[in-house]
C-alpha positions in Angstrom: 27.1 18.9 -34.8 26.3 20.1 -38.5 26.9 17.0 -39.4 25.4 15.1 -36.7 22.0 17.6 -37.4 22.3 15.5 -41.6 22.5 12.4 -40.2 19.9 12.7 -38.4 17.6 14.3 -41.5 18.8 11.9 -44.0 18.1 8.5 -40.9 14.6 9.9 -40.4 13.9 10.3 -44.1 15.4 7.0 -44.6 13.3 5.8 -41.7 10.0 7.0 -43.0 10.7 5.9 -47.0 11.0 2.7 -45.6 7.6 2.8 -43.5 6.5 -1.0 -43.8 9.8 -2.3 -42.5 9.7 0.3 -40.2 6.4 -0.4 -39.1 6.6 -3.9 -38.8 10.1 -2.8 -36.0 7.3 -1.0 -34.1 4.6 -3.2 -34.6 7.2 -6.7 -33.2 8.0 -4.0 -30.3 4.1 -3.8 -29.5 3.7 -7.1 -29.4 6.5 -8.0 -26.9 5.3 -4.7 -24.9 2.1 -4.6 -25.0 1.7 -8.3 -22.4 4.8 -7.6 -20.5 2.2 -3.6 -19.5 -0.8 -6.1 -18.9 1.1 -8.5 -17.1 2.5 -6.0 -14.8 -0.4 -4.3 -14.1 -2.7 -7.1 -13.1 -0.2 -8.0 -10.9 0.4 -4.4 -9.3 -3.5 -3.9 -9.5 -4.4 -7.4 -7.6 -1.3 -7.4 -5.6 -2.0 -3.9 -4.8 -5.4 -3.3 -3.3 -4.9 -6.3 -1.4 -1.7 -4.6 -0.1 -3.6 -1.5 0.2 -6.5 -3.1 2.4 -4.3 -4.2 4.6 -2.6 -1.1 5.2 -6.0 0.7 5.4 -7.2 -1.5 8.0 -6.0 -0.8 11.4 -6.9 -4.1 12.5 -4.4 -5.5 10.6 -1.6 -3.3 12.8 -3.3 -4.4 15.9 -1.0 -6.8 18.3 -3.3 -8.5 21.1 -1.4 -9.7 24.1 -2.5 -13.6 24.8 -3.2 -14.1 28.5 -2.9 -11.6 31.8 0.5 -9.6 32.5 1.2 -6.9 35.0 2.6 -3.7 33.7 2.8 -0.5 35.2 2.3 2.9 33.5 6.3 3.3 33.5 6.5 -0.1 31.3 3.8 1.5 29.0 5.1 4.4 28.3 8.7 2.6 27.6 6.8 1.1 25.0 5.0 3.8 23.4 8.4 6.1 22.7 8.9 2.3 20.3 8.9 3.7 17.0 7.1 1.0 15.3 4.2 2.0 17.9 1.7 4.1 16.7 -1.1 3.7 19.6 -1.0 1.9 22.8 -3.2 2.0 25.6 -3.6 0.2 29.0 -6.4 -2.1 29.4 -8.2 -3.0 32.9 -9.8 -6.5 33.6 -12.6 -7.3 31.2 -14.6 -8.2 34.1 -14.5 -5.3 35.1 -15.0 -3.2 31.6 -18.4 -3.4 31.3 -21.2 -0.1 32.2 -24.8 -0.3 31.4 -26.6 2.5 29.5 -30.0 3.6 28.7 -31.2 6.1 26.6 -34.6 8.1 26.8 -35.7 6.7 23.4 -34.9 2.9 23.9 -37.5 0.8 26.2 -34.2 -1.4 26.9 -31.0 -1.0 29.3 -27.6 -2.8 27.3 -24.7 -3.7 28.5 -21.8 -2.7 26.8 -17.8 -3.8 26.8 -15.8 -0.3 27.5 -12.5 -0.2 25.4 -9.8 2.2 26.6 -9.1 4.7 23.8 -6.8 8.0 23.6 -5.7 10.4 21.2 -4.4 8.7 17.7 -6.7 5.7 18.2 -6.5 3.8 14.8 -10.0 2.8 15.2 -11.7 6.3 15.6 -9.7 7.8 13.2 -11.0 10.8 11.6 -13.9 10.7 15.0 -13.8 12.9 18.2 -11.9 11.5 20.9 -13.2 11.5 24.3 -11.0 13.8 26.8 -13.1 13.0 30.1 -14.7 10.8 31.9 -18.2 11.7 30.5 -17.9 11.3 26.9 -17.9 8.1 25.1 -17.7 7.4 21.5 -20.6 4.1 20.8 -20.2 1.6 18.5 -22.6 1.1 16.3 -24.9 -1.7 17.6 -24.8 -0.3 20.4 -26.1 3.1 19.2 -28.8 1.5 17.1 -29.7 -0.2 19.8 -29.8 2.7 22.2 -31.0 4.7 19.0 -28.7 7.7 20.2 -27.1 10.2 17.5 -23.8 12.0 18.4 -24.3 15.2 20.7 -27.4 13.0 22.7 -26.9 12.4 26.3 -26.8 8.7 27.8 -27.0 7.2 31.3 -24.3 5.1 32.7 -24.7 3.1 35.9 -22.4 1.0 37.1 -23.2 -1.6 40.1 -21.0 -3.5 42.6 -21.4 -5.7 46.0 -19.5 -4.2 48.8 -20.1 -5.5 52.7 -23.2 -7.5 51.9 -25.6 -4.6 50.1 -25.6 -4.2 46.2 -24.5 -0.5 44.9 -24.9 0.9 42.2 -24.0 4.4 40.7 -25.7 6.9 37.8 -22.9 8.4 35.6 -24.4 11.2 32.8 -22.4 10.7 29.6 -22.3 12.5 26.4 -22.3 11.1 22.9 -19.6 11.8 20.7 -19.8 9.9 17.9 -20.7 6.5 16.3 -18.1 4.4 15.4 -18.8 2.3 12.1 -19.0 -1.0 12.6 -15.6 -2.2 11.3 -14.4 -0.8 14.2 -16.0 -3.1 16.6 -18.6 -5.5 15.9 -20.1 -6.0 19.3 -22.0 -3.8 21.7 -19.0 -1.6 23.0 -18.6 2.1 24.3 -14.5 3.5 23.7 -14.1 5.4 26.8 -11.5 7.1 28.5 -8.8 5.5 30.3 -9.7 7.6 33.3 -13.5 6.4 33.4 -12.2 2.4 32.9 -9.9 2.4 35.6 -12.1 4.6 37.4 -14.6 1.8 37.1 -12.4 -0.9 38.0 -11.8 0.9 41.0 -15.7 1.5 42.1 -15.8 -2.4 41.3 -13.0 -3.6 43.6 -14.5 -1.3 46.6 -11.9 1.5 46.3 -12.6 5.2 46.0 -13.2 7.3 43.2 -13.4 11.2 43.8 -13.3 12.8 41.0 -16.7 11.1 40.1 -17.8 11.6 43.6 -17.6 7.6 44.3 -16.7 6.5 48.2 -14.9 3.4 49.3 -11.1 2.7 50.2 -8.0 4.1 49.6 -6.3 3.1 46.3 -2.9 1.5 45.6 -0.1 4.1 45.0 1.2 2.1 42.2 -1.6 1.0 39.5 -0.6 -2.9 37.4 -3.3 -3.1 34.3 -3.1 -7.4 32.6 -3.2 -6.3 29.2 -3.1 -3.1 26.3 -4.4 -1.8 23.3 -1.1 -2.0 20.7 -1.2 -1.0 17.1 2.1 -1.0 15.3 2.7 1.8 13.2 2.4 0.1 9.6 1.7 -3.7 8.7 5.8 -3.4 8.1 6.7 -3.6 11.8 3.8 -5.9 12.9 6.0 -9.0 13.1 9.5 -7.2 14.3 7.2 -5.5 17.0 5.2 -9.3 18.0 9.1 -10.9 18.3 10.4 -8.1 20.2 7.3 -8.1 22.7 7.6 -12.6 22.6 11.7 -11.9 23.6 10.3 -10.4 26.8 7.9 -13.2 27.6 4.8 -11.6 26.1 2.9 -13.7 23.8 0.4 -11.8 21.6 -1.6 -12.6 18.5 -1.4 -10.3 15.3 -2.6 -10.9 11.1 1.3 -11.2 10.8 0.5 -14.4 8.7 -2.0 -12.8 6.5 0.6 -9.7 5.6 3.4 -12.5 5.5 0.8 -14.2 2.5 0.3 -11.2 0.4 3.8 -10.4 0.8 5.1 -13.5 -0.5 2.7 -13.0 -3.3 3.9 -9.5 -4.6 8.1 -10.7 -4.3 6.9 -14.1 -6.1 5.2 -11.8 -8.5 7.6 -9.6 -9.0 10.5 -12.3 -10.2 8.2 -14.3 -12.7 7.2 -10.9 -14.1 11.3 -9.8 -14.5 12.0 -13.2 -15.5 9.9 -13.0 -18.7 10.4 -9.2 -19.1 14.2 -10.0 -18.9 13.5 -12.8 -21.4 11.2 -11.0 -23.7 13.6 -7.9 -23.8 16.8 -9.5 -24.5 14.9 -11.5 -27.4 13.5 -8.5 -29.3 17.1 -6.8 -28.5 18.9 -9.2 -30.3 16.2 -9.4 -32.7 16.0 -5.7 -33.6 19.7 -5.6 -33.0 20.0 -8.4 -36.3 17.8 -6.7 -38.2 19.6 -3.6 -38.0 22.9 -5.1 -39.0 21.0 -6.6 -41.8 20.2 -2.9 -42.6 23.2 -1.8 -42.1 24.7 -4.6 -44.5 22.2 -3.4 -47.5 22.8 -0.3 -46.9 26.6 -0.6 -47.1 26.9 1.6 -50.4 24.7 4.6 -49.0 26.7 4.5 -46.0 30.3 4.5 -47.7 29.5 7.1 -49.6 28.6 9.5 -46.7 32.4 8.4 -45.4 33.7 9.2 -48.8 31.8 12.9 -48.6 33.3 13.7 -45.3 31.2 11.6 -42.4 33.1 10.6 -39.7 32.6 7.1 -38.6 31.0 8.2 -35.0 28.8 10.0 -37.4 28.1 6.8 -39.2 27.1 5.1 -35.9 24.3 7.3 -35.6 22.5 6.3 -38.4 21.1 2.9 -36.3 20.9 4.2 -33.4 18.6 6.8 -34.2 16.3 4.4 -36.2 16.1 2.0 -32.8 15.2 5.0 -31.1 12.3 6.0 -33.6 11.5 1.9 -33.3 11.7 2.4 -29.6 9.9 5.2 -28.7 7.0 4.0 -31.2 7.1 1.0 -30.1 6.3 1.8 -26.6 3.5 4.3 -27.8 1.9 1.5 -29.3 1.8 -1.0 -26.5 1.0 1.7 -24.2 -2.1 2.3 -26.9 -2.7 -2.0 -26.1 -2.9 -1.6 -22.5 -4.6 1.4 -22.1 -7.5 -0.7 -24.3 -7.2 -4.3 -22.7 -7.0 -3.1 -19.2 -10.3 -0.7 -19.4 -11.8 -3.9 -20.7 -10.3 -6.0 -18.0 -11.6 -3.6 -15.0 -15.0 -3.4 -16.8 -15.0 -6.5 -16.5 -14.7 -7.3 -12.8 -16.1 -3.6 -12.3 -18.6 -5.3 -10.1 -16.5 -7.3 -8.3 -14.4 -4.8 -6.6 -14.9 -2.2 -4.5 -15.4 1.8 -5.1 -11.7 3.2 -6.3 -10.2 -0.4 -6.5 -8.9 -1.7 -10.3 -7.5 -4.9 -11.0 -5.8 -4.0 -13.9 -3.4 -0.7 -13.4 -0.5 1.4 -14.2 1.0 4.4 -12.5 2.3 7.4 -14.7 6.4 6.3 -13.3 5.2 2.7 -14.2 5.1 4.1 -18.1 8.2 6.1 -18.0 9.9 2.7 -16.6 8.6 0.7 -19.4 10.0 3.8 -21.8 13.4 3.7 -20.6 13.5 0.0 -20.7 12.4 -0.2 -24.4 15.0 2.4 -25.6 17.8 0.8 -23.7 17.1 -2.2 -25.3 16.7 -0.5 -28.6 19.8 1.8 -28.3 22.0 -1.6 -27.2 20.2 -3.3 -29.9 21.7 -0.5 -32.5 25.1 -1.0 -31.2 25.7 -3.8 -32.4 24.8 -2.4 -36.4 26.8 0.6 -34.9 29.6 -1.2 -34.7 29.0 -3.3 -38.7 28.6 0.7 -39.5 32.0 1.6 -38.2 33.4 -1.3 -40.1 32.4 0.3 -43.7 35.5 2.1 -45.3 34.8 4.7 -48.0 36.8 2.6 -50.5 33.6 0.0 -50.2 31.3 2.6 -52.3 33.6 2.7 -55.1 34.0 -0.6 -55.4 30.7 -1.1 -56.1 30.1 1.5 -58.3 
């Protein structure tokens, strides 16, 4: 241990005394590593922002069945238990899924599309979800036309023609929240599945005892023509849609857009690692050749160390310690270069980005990975010089005296 500490001290003093040459090695490493860090930061920032937008937007996880089906509650529940499914709720017929709304402030009555909802609805994340048939969440456009705010009351009305007569029922509703425009761009109302089926039953002439609406007896088993389905993540969209297609259900998804971004991520990663490997291997050989030449230049001094009692293994540490300094200082210099360039790039594109987005970005773990790869390459290069140093004999120094 004492011999190792002595070698550490001697290698450090030698590295400091030859600061010009040491500085050139550090700058050479920074010139290779700095641009690679900027390149990876651009790839991570741009593609990461695109993936982040895809992941955060729940509409990208939606799987919509095309056409009309015949699904009962048991089938819906079976699909809900799949691990890829985040949210599912059955839909009634589109022609029956409308309701007319009126408020005390608005002069007109508007007709809105009803959307079934329930706990965990991705489009209503962070909002209060309707729990009974007398509650609803309005889309932003519908709320603006009705001039209402959360907590206020609305009058809902549904009409039907039965037995040659026109009938209309009214239902008092409470507005729980207003959904953002991104959730539903048209005039819409998020309501419980119970209200959806009640409206459909009323329009079909069936009775709805819970709401006091008269009619004929309902069917024993209810079948739904469609459903609202959201995958757990964008990565589950493709396998879940394929599973539905195997069941004969044709669906529409944004899987193509998701796959484009994922392919871009894979291709850019492959290009980056190809450039990184070429750069690191080239620098490793360059640094190894320089350290080899340095060992040859100090052959006499190193042989004297062997002569005074240092072992072969101790001498090998001499170039390894100096390459470690070069790697650490080169990484630090490259990190400073990256921080300056990243600040300039992000400032340049600041006006074109959303809040919190960056074009050029690295995480703390990326800096640690860069440090590990740099030190690994530097120590690998030092192994070449270490092999040369291990072949120095004590007599070599005596011959040159």
